N, C-alpha and C positions, 0 to 999 in steps of 0.2 A: 567711471562711476563705480562705487562698490557698495555692497550691503553686508553689513556685519550681522550674524545671527547668533545669538547666545542663549543658552537655556538655564534658567534659574528657578528651582523649585516648581518644576513642571510648567513654567511659563516660557514661552518663546518670545524673545524681544527682538524687533527688527529695527536696527538703527541705520538709516541710510545717509550717505554723505556724497555729494556730487564732486567729482573732480573737475578742475578747471579744463574747459575744452578749447582746443585751438581752433582756428578757422576752418581747418579740414576735419575737425572732430565731429562726433556724433551729434545728429540734430534731433535726437529722440526726446520728445516731450514727456514720454512715458517714463523714461529713466529719470528725468530731472524733477517732474512734478511731485511735490510733497517729499522730496528727497530727505529734508531735515526734520521730518515728523515722524518720529518712531512710533510703532504700534506694538501692543503686546497681544498674544493670542493664547489662550488656555487650550490644553491639549485636545479637548474635544472639538474645538473649532478648527484646529489644525487638521484633525481627522476628517472634518466635513469638507474642507477645501481640497485635501488629497483625493477624497472620494468624488468630489464634483469634477476635477480635471480628468478623472479616470472613467467617468461615466459614459457610455457610448452615446447618450443624449446630448452630451456636451460637445457640440460642433464648433467649427471656426466661426460660424455665423452666430451661434449663441454667445460665444466669447467676445465677439466683436460689437454686435448690434445690441444684444439683451444686457450683457454684463458691462459693456463699454470699454473693453480693452483696446489698446492700440492694435490695429489690424496685423502688424508685424508680430506682436506678441502673441495674439491669437493664432496665427498661422504657425508660429514656431512651437508653440504648446502642442498643437495638434500633430505636427511632424515628429517632434520627439516621441510623443505617445505611440505613434503608428509604426515607427521603426523603418527599415530601409525600403520595405515593399509599398509604404504608403497606405496600407490597409489596416484597419482597426475594427474588431480584433482579429489577429492573425498570429502565425507562429513566431514572429520576430519582434513583438510588441516591446516597447520600453516604457512600461507603466511607472507612474510617479510613486515613490515610496516615502517621500518626505518633502517638507516645505523647503529644505535647503535644495533639493534637486530642482524643484520647480523655480526657485529663485535664480538657479544658474542658467536657465533658459534666456537667450538674447531678447532684450526688450522687456523682460519682466522685471520690474522693480517694485519699490514699496507701494506705489500708487496702484499697480496691478494686483498686488496682494491684498490690499485693503478692499478693492472692488470684488475680488473673488470671496474674501471673507464675508463681506456684507451680503453677497448674493447667496452664498451657502447657508448663512444663518436664516435669511428670509425665506429660502427655498430649501428645506431640509432634504438631504438626499434620500433615495429609496433605501429600504432596509431588507435583509434577507427575508424570505417568507416560507413557512412550512404549510403547505396546502394539501390536505388528503394525503399525508404522509410523503409528499414529493417536496424535497428541498430545492428552493430556488436561491442562488446568491442574488445580492443587490443589483448586480448588473444584468444577470438572466432575468430577474423581474421586470426591469426597466424594459429591456428588449422585447419580452413576450407582451407586455401590456401595449407597447407601441405597435408591435406586429399585429395583434388582434385588432387594435383600433384602425389599422390601415388595410386589413385584409379583405378580401372578396370571399363569398361563399365558395366559389370554384377553387380558390387557391387553398383555403382550409381543407376542402374536401379531396381534391385531387392531388395536390402537391404536398401539404402537410400530413395528411393521412388521417384526418378527423372523420367521424361519421357525418353523414349529410345532415342528421338532426343537430348534432352538435355545432357544425359549422353554421347552419341557419340561424340557430339561437344565439350564437356568439355574436353574429353580425348584427342581428336584429337588437341585441342589448347594448351595443357599443354606444359611446365610448366608456371604458373602464379606467380606474385609477390604480388598482392593485390586482395581483394574481388571485388574491383571496376572493375578490368579486367575480373573476373569471371562473373560479372553481366552483362557485355556487350556481353557475348556469345549468340548466337542466341538460343532461346528456354529456356533461364534463365530469369525469371522475379521474382517479389515479392514473389510468392508463393514457387518457388524453392528455393530462397535465405533463406526463413524461414525454410525450410526443411533442408538445410545445416547448418544453425545456430543451429538447434537442434541436429545435429550430431557432433557439435564441441567438446563436452566433451569426447566423445568416441575417436574421433581422437586425442585429446590432450594426452589421456592416452596412445594411441598408440605411439605418438611422444616420450613420456618420457621412454617408455619400449621396443620400437622397435617392439612390437606386442601387441595385446590386452592380458591382463592378463587371466589366467585360470580362468573359471567361474564355473566350475564343483564343486558341494558341495551340502550340505543339508541345505536349507533354511526354517525356520518355520516348520521343520519336513518334508519337501518335498525334496526328492533327485532328482538332475539334473545330468545327464551325460554332458560331454563337448558339444556335438553337440546340445543337447536339451537346455542347458543353454545358449549358444551363440544366438540360435534363440529366447529364451524367452527374453533376454536382447534387442535384436533388436526389438521385439514386444513392449516391454515396452517403448521404446524411440520413436517408430514411429507409432504405431497402433492408430486409431481414437477410440473415446469413443463408436461409434456405433459397431466398430469391436470387441472391447473388451467385450461389454455386449451382442453383438449377437452371431456370431459364436465362440467367446471366452468364453461364458458362465460365465463371470464374474460379481459379484454383482455391482451395480451402485456405491456404496461408494468406493470400491477398484479401480474401473475404473477411477472415478473422481480424487481420490488421485495419480494415476499414470500420467493422463493427466496433471494435475496441477503441479506436482512435478518434472517432467522430464526436462532435460535429467539426467539419472542415469549412473554413471560410471561403476557400478557393480550390480550383483545381490544381493550381500551382502548389498550394500547401499540401494537398493530397499526394501530388506526385513526388514531393520532397520527403514524404514519410517513409521511415526505414521500413522495408518489407514490400513496398509498392514499386514496380518496375514495368517495363513494356507489356508483359503479359496482362497483367492486372489492368493497365489502362487501355490496352486493346479490348479486353473483355467489356470494361466499363463503357467504352465508346460504342461498341457493337450493341450493347444492351439498350443504350440511350437511342441509338439510330433505329432500333427495331421497332420501337413504339409499343413494346409489349409490356413495359414496366407500369404498374399500378401501386401507388403508395398503400402500404398496409394499413388497415383501419385500426382504430384504437378499441372497437368493439365494447364501448361503454354501454 
């Protein structure tokens, strides 16, 4: 089966034709269904489809059960997007940049593209938001809204680093649909919004996997159990430079690399960052195990 994609005057035409299948050939109904029914998409709908499949809110379950794709197409889209580590977002992501790239995914055919288009049009993707001077990309906005809607007061207070007042008010006012609504909550200002934006990557990973991936493992020769690993990742994403070099005992170079490179989706991503080695990972491990760390408050 092949799909021909041509652009004329800004319109993308998808003309699909099914090749004859031998007895040993593909049994994919997704590839054959509607194969002779070409569709045309204006550029703004193409953009919506690409944004839909790149959104952290678009999981394999959404593609399969909500949008109605063949389960193999759904799984292959997610696998392509996540890259070799299977985590999205992370450092090796292969995000979709065009409809042609999406069409090249196994078991994604004309029928799948029509379903994605219909869903994207009926459920317009999130847009970037500028709230109290803090800029959120569309994907950051999606992740932050999801995170706040699923967070507990203790998580927002102790792990994320909001003031207890902001944490309580946010949980009490949930659910939210936009970051703008979150920014209007009493106790939430520019500093708190910046803290929430820093948390967006971790929440995006949780969105895609249902829970944060296991972090336990050995990084740069330093072994982390699950509890210490989770705390270490939280420290890497929220601790100040002063905390890292002070009570954390980290060399200035490693602390600077962490502060400038975050947020990190995993300890593996952190350990693979240029400038991070055994000394930094050892300091991070010991800081996490010490129980001394407290997330800096936003002081709104």
